[in-house]
C-alpha atoms as one frame of an Amber mdcrd trajectory, in Angstrom:
protein
  -5.448  -3.743   4.349  -2.153  -1.860   3.842  -1.956   1.706   5.414   0.702
   3.952   4.042   3.261   5.177   6.558   3.496   8.957   6.446   6.934   9.283
   8.099   8.145   9.347  11.776   6.917  12.835  12.483   3.178  12.116  11.403
   1.086  10.647  14.017  -1.688   8.261  13.214  -4.976   9.869  12.660  -7.665
   9.391  15.258 -10.594  10.217  13.211 -13.655   8.016  13.809 -14.024   7.733
  10.091 -10.885   5.363  10.058 -12.881   2.265  11.065 -15.548   2.937   8.424
 -13.205   2.768   5.472 -13.553  -0.463   3.593 -14.912  -2.025   0.352 -14.079
   1.231  -1.638 -12.807   1.427  -5.020  -9.884   3.156  -3.544  -7.550   0.518
  -1.943  -5.890   1.363   1.392  -7.643   4.727   1.649  -6.838   6.806   4.747
  -7.915  10.216   6.127  -5.462  12.482   7.730  -5.077  16.221   8.312  -3.158
  18.331   5.812  -1.310  21.419   7.078  -1.144  24.487   4.661   2.569  24.470
   4.990   4.243  22.458   2.139   6.944  21.362   4.524   4.339  19.613   6.817
   5.414  16.048   6.227   9.046  15.527   7.182   9.002  12.059   5.979   7.997
  13.021   2.498  10.670  14.163   0.055   9.864  15.955  -3.232  11.322  14.232
  -6.445  11.078  16.290  -9.679  10.862  12.943 -11.530   7.298  12.240 -10.504
   4.734  13.700 -12.892   2.336  16.440 -11.676  -1.263  15.409 -12.609  -2.624
  17.714 -15.492  -5.909  18.388 -16.803  -7.899  17.016 -13.979 -11.403  15.811
 -14.939 -14.267  14.944 -12.554 -17.163  12.856 -13.833 -20.035  10.485 -12.671
 -20.758  12.735  -9.737 -23.464  11.439  -7.241 -24.492  12.738  -3.763 -21.525
  10.770  -2.134 -19.104   9.811  -4.982 -17.243  10.922  -8.132 -14.750   9.614
 -10.590 -11.565  11.615 -11.110  -8.821  11.231 -13.823  -5.955  13.251 -15.176
  -3.190  13.331 -17.690   0.463  12.747 -16.649   3.759  11.763 -18.090   3.655
   8.046 -19.068   7.325   7.517 -18.591   7.136   7.836 -14.781   3.943   5.751
 -14.312   5.714   2.610 -13.258   7.342   4.453 -10.241   3.937   5.698  -8.988
   2.625   3.588  -6.166  -0.048   5.903  -4.722  -2.135   8.970  -5.332  -2.745
  11.654  -2.620  -6.099  13.765  -3.016  -6.590  16.771  -1.063 -10.356  17.140
  -0.738 -12.117  20.124   1.068 -15.370  21.823   1.287 -15.329  25.004  -0.659
 -15.224  27.901   1.698 -18.497  29.656   2.310 -17.855  33.494   2.540 -21.183
  33.834   4.480 -20.244  31.167   7.149 -19.878  31.996  10.791 -16.394  32.878
  11.295 -16.569  31.636  14.901 -17.817  28.212  13.907 -15.446  25.348  13.863
 -14.119  24.750  10.281 -14.343  21.414   8.508 -11.115  19.517   8.803  -9.299
  19.253   5.273  -9.166  15.642   4.234  -6.256  13.828   2.374  -7.034  10.663
   0.673  -4.242   8.234   0.230  -5.039   5.461  -2.329  -2.950   2.810  -4.042
  -2.261   3.793  -7.714  -5.175   2.212  -9.693  -6.090   2.508 -13.479  -7.830
   5.941 -14.090 -10.661   7.097 -13.859 -10.734   6.197 -10.198 -13.981   6.277
  -8.055 -13.942   8.273  -4.687 -16.936   7.177  -2.645 -17.620   7.867   1.028
 -20.664   9.411   2.768 -18.634  10.302   5.827 -16.674  12.962   3.990 -18.868
  13.616   1.015 -22.329  15.253   1.382 -24.900  15.967  -1.256 -25.334  19.457
  -2.952 -22.065  20.551  -1.555 -19.194  22.546  -3.466 -15.774  20.897  -3.034
 -12.274  21.496  -4.163  -9.636  18.732  -4.974  -5.989  18.711  -5.819  -3.864
  15.515  -6.566  -0.212  14.438  -5.984   1.592  11.444  -7.365   3.707   9.480
  -4.925   6.231   6.816  -4.813   6.637   4.594  -1.679  10.191   4.202  -0.640
  11.925   1.151   0.956  11.878   2.865   4.338   8.093   3.335   4.194   8.286
   7.132   3.555   7.000   8.717   0.321   8.465  10.748  -2.571   5.814  13.084
  -3.973   5.106  15.381  -6.990   4.173  19.007  -6.719   0.355  19.458  -6.093
  -1.784  19.759  -9.231  -4.102  22.627  -9.844  -7.133  22.830  -7.726 -10.367
  21.855  -9.346 -13.966  22.640  -8.108 -17.058  20.613  -8.334 -20.447  20.073
  -6.634 -22.008  16.802  -5.555 -25.420  15.765  -6.665 -28.863  15.388  -5.235
 -30.407  12.153  -3.766 -30.915   9.654  -6.561 -34.147   7.718  -6.968 -32.325
   4.781  -5.040 -31.619   7.081  -2.074 -35.299   8.554  -2.206 -36.665   4.832
  -2.266 -34.678   4.146   0.956 -36.124   7.182   2.592 -39.699   6.196   1.440
 -39.311   2.842   2.985 -38.140   4.256   6.323 -41.153   6.802   6.268 -43.583
   3.901   5.567 -42.355   2.178   8.713 -43.595   4.876  11.074 -46.678   6.292
   9.077 -49.239   4.613  11.397 -53.027   4.019  10.478 -54.991   6.176   8.249
 -57.404   8.946   9.179 -60.243  10.386   7.063 -60.038  14.013   5.946 -62.046
  16.248   3.630 -59.866  19.484   3.091 -56.482  20.803   2.297 -55.573  23.893
   4.305 -52.886  26.643   4.143 -52.020  29.112   6.891 -50.503  32.478   6.048
 -50.578  36.246   7.422 -53.272  38.522   6.333 -50.754  40.390   4.330 -49.986
  37.407   2.094 -53.625  36.978   1.207 -54.029  40.775   0.643 -51.166  40.448
  -1.932 -52.755  37.527  -3.474 -56.103  39.476  -4.062 -54.499  42.683  -5.059
 -51.550  41.703  -7.059 -52.063  38.081  -8.332 -55.667  38.251  -9.508 -56.744
  36.378  -6.375 -54.684  33.362  -7.269 -52.067  31.599  -4.973 -48.980  31.050
  -7.242 -46.383  28.410  -6.947 -42.752  29.401  -5.471 -39.628  27.485  -5.127
 -39.450  25.060  -2.458 -37.180  26.279   0.552 -34.294  24.366   1.919 -35.960
  22.516   4.626 -35.585  18.819   4.913 -32.932  16.397   3.709 -29.969  18.225
   2.350 -29.887  15.979  -0.714 -33.528  16.438  -1.560 -33.899  17.046  -5.335
 -36.936  19.314  -4.858 -35.366  21.891  -2.535 -34.891  25.221  -4.441 -35.955
  23.498  -7.707 -39.508  22.413  -7.461 -42.103  25.188  -7.594 -45.341  24.713
  -5.686 -47.759  25.780  -3.101 -47.548  24.170   0.452 -50.695  22.818   2.028
 -51.457  20.691   5.058 -54.145  17.912   5.554 -53.562  16.561   8.939 -56.491
  16.383  11.366 -56.885  16.046  15.101 -57.565  12.593  16.194 -60.445  13.519
  18.567 -62.330  15.915  16.047 -61.358  14.868  12.685 -60.847  18.479  11.805
 -57.665  20.543  11.228 -55.964  21.908  14.434 -56.688  25.524  15.329 -53.048
  26.441  15.901 -50.654  26.998  13.166 -46.843  28.294  12.951 -47.561  29.991
   9.688 -50.199  32.598  10.246 -53.749  33.312  11.656 -55.452  33.250   8.197
 -56.519  29.874   6.758 -57.506  29.018   3.330 -59.321  25.642   3.059 -60.153
  23.898  -0.167 -62.093  20.671  -0.712 -59.651  17.581  -1.087 -61.069  16.794
  -4.298 -60.262  20.081  -5.942 -56.508  19.255  -5.645 -56.343  15.508  -5.367
 -58.124  13.370  -7.693 -57.693  10.639 -10.294 -56.379  13.410 -12.774 -53.419
  14.097 -10.437 -50.206  12.158  -9.780 -48.767  11.735  -6.316 -45.001  11.503
  -5.475 -42.861  11.040  -2.411 -40.531  14.025  -1.808 -38.766  13.755   1.499
 -38.768  12.441   5.109 -37.073  14.320   7.880 -37.227  15.667  11.511 -35.981
  18.756  13.399 -34.406  17.366  16.427 -37.850  16.637  17.868 -39.972  13.585
  18.195 -42.124  14.821  15.126 -41.383  13.507  11.657 -42.580  15.135   8.461
 -43.243  13.637   4.929 -43.278  15.789   1.970 -45.593  14.647  -0.783 -46.121
  16.257  -4.224 -49.509  16.439  -5.876 -49.252  17.357  -9.688 -51.923  17.422
 -12.315 -51.263  14.882 -15.110 -49.054  16.365 -17.889 -48.225  19.624 -15.951
 -44.648  21.065 -15.907 -44.547  19.930 -12.071 -45.590  16.344 -13.169 -42.810
  16.318 -15.734 -40.329  17.370 -13.060 -41.303  14.772 -10.539 -41.484  11.932
 -13.041 -37.742  12.337 -13.666 -36.786  12.659  -9.985 -39.245  11.222  -7.385
 -40.771   7.949  -6.590 -44.394   7.880  -7.667 -47.106   6.643  -5.302 -50.354
   4.769  -6.058 -53.100   7.134  -5.369 -55.340   4.484  -3.781 -52.850   2.300
  -2.085 -49.969   3.924  -0.272 -49.179   4.718   3.451 -49.471   8.407   3.416
 -52.331  10.007   1.424 -55.077   8.139  -0.408 -57.766   8.932  -2.755 -60.348
   6.207  -3.345 -63.671   5.970  -5.104 -66.660   4.233  -3.230 -69.481   2.339
  -4.804 -71.537   5.506  -4.938 -68.696   7.071  -7.108 -67.836   9.534  -4.293
 -64.056  10.105  -3.600 -62.761   9.399  -0.002 -59.544  10.779   1.296 -57.204
   9.442   4.174 -53.969  10.728   5.719 -51.440   8.944   7.783 -51.839   9.544
  11.505 -48.272   9.322  12.750 -46.362  11.706  10.560 -46.944  15.326   9.682
 -47.609  15.689   5.915 -46.442  18.580   3.898 -48.290  18.723   0.635 -46.745
  20.606  -2.355 -49.334  21.417  -4.991 -47.581  22.352  -8.186 -50.167  24.699
  -9.921 -51.861  27.996  -9.200 -54.856  27.802  -6.918 -57.680  30.535  -7.051
 -58.999  31.510  -3.624 -62.340  31.174  -5.068 -62.157  27.500  -5.102 -62.191
  27.460  -1.284 -62.853  29.813   1.614 -60.720  32.114   3.770 -61.165  32.705
   7.481 -59.207  33.599  10.658 -58.343  30.625  13.052 -59.220  30.896  16.798
 -55.987  29.260  17.883 -52.457  30.337  18.417 -49.532  31.016  16.050 -46.958
  28.400  17.156 -43.747  29.707  15.654 -41.680  26.978  17.093 -43.372  24.474
  14.858 -42.429  26.285  11.635 -40.445  24.053   9.113 -39.250  27.104   6.910
 -35.773  26.156   5.985 -35.477  23.863   8.850 -32.422  21.650   8.972 -32.788
  17.948   9.298 -31.430  16.175  12.303 -28.301  14.185  10.899 -28.090  11.874
  14.009 -31.818  10.548  13.773 -31.787   6.853  12.923 -35.436   6.921  12.015
 -35.075   9.289   8.994 -31.595   9.166   7.917 -29.964   6.872   5.260 -26.320
   5.770   4.671 -25.471   8.598   2.320 -24.624  12.287   2.974 -27.466  13.936
   5.105
């Protein structure tokens, strides 16, 4: 693989990404730092004859790739040997000013027919805003480059995980789910003030709300799917829900059949951990034909109600439904419709409120090999 030489004053990059760059549609791609000063590269000379890319267009955006094309003067195309792309995460005005900033990334690629695909999970993350600018370049006989002016700066945002990526997560979660344990109720813990508000302002109904940003950064349900979070895990020795909870001392319990039955659909939503040994699986239960069901059908892998590794509903010979949950993962159930408190019962638990176990807006551990896949985290 040919690696362009950037002039005698430019040292070779030491990024760990360098060894990972292969099998891309961009040939001879390389990462290096770009200084803000235009005179940064003493081995690069500007030549007015090289065309500046115009009318840049970004298309076919995924969670870790995009296509880019532009217009330029056709008379100089034969002289162009390479393209330089300056790709940066868009600055977050609310970011911690003391935190180390992301290193700007310059991609150097051989000139190929446009549109050109840029792919790489080590420098592209899902659901992230980026800026990109382009130069055309001509490699000289001495190995240095003549370059055009930089183009205008274009902004774009990468996409969520696709169904392919979610299926990869699903398979990883299935590998550690463990055996199935029987359960009979879904439960939801909150503070007393929450249930007071439900009774006084919401006609005694718990209403769906947008899912927070916990879990995988590329999850298509974060901030988009509306639902109500429930738990169903039980203690191995008692077969009942634990008496401790990170979310509040008041617990609403409802019969499993009220929310999960043959008239509902089940979807896999996410798999993650929070720098601990515990792993979480998010599942979505949506009544057939509901808005939540329509949302999930387009984005999430569907699970067989009676035959999956996480949460099952099966009918016995007597016609009664039996429910089981996976033992070795913590299930977070999102139910997509309102739930009337009259459908179950509300009581105060006797245990402790373990705040350290809360997953509200929890960030996924990007280094965990158990629950990460080879795309942006």
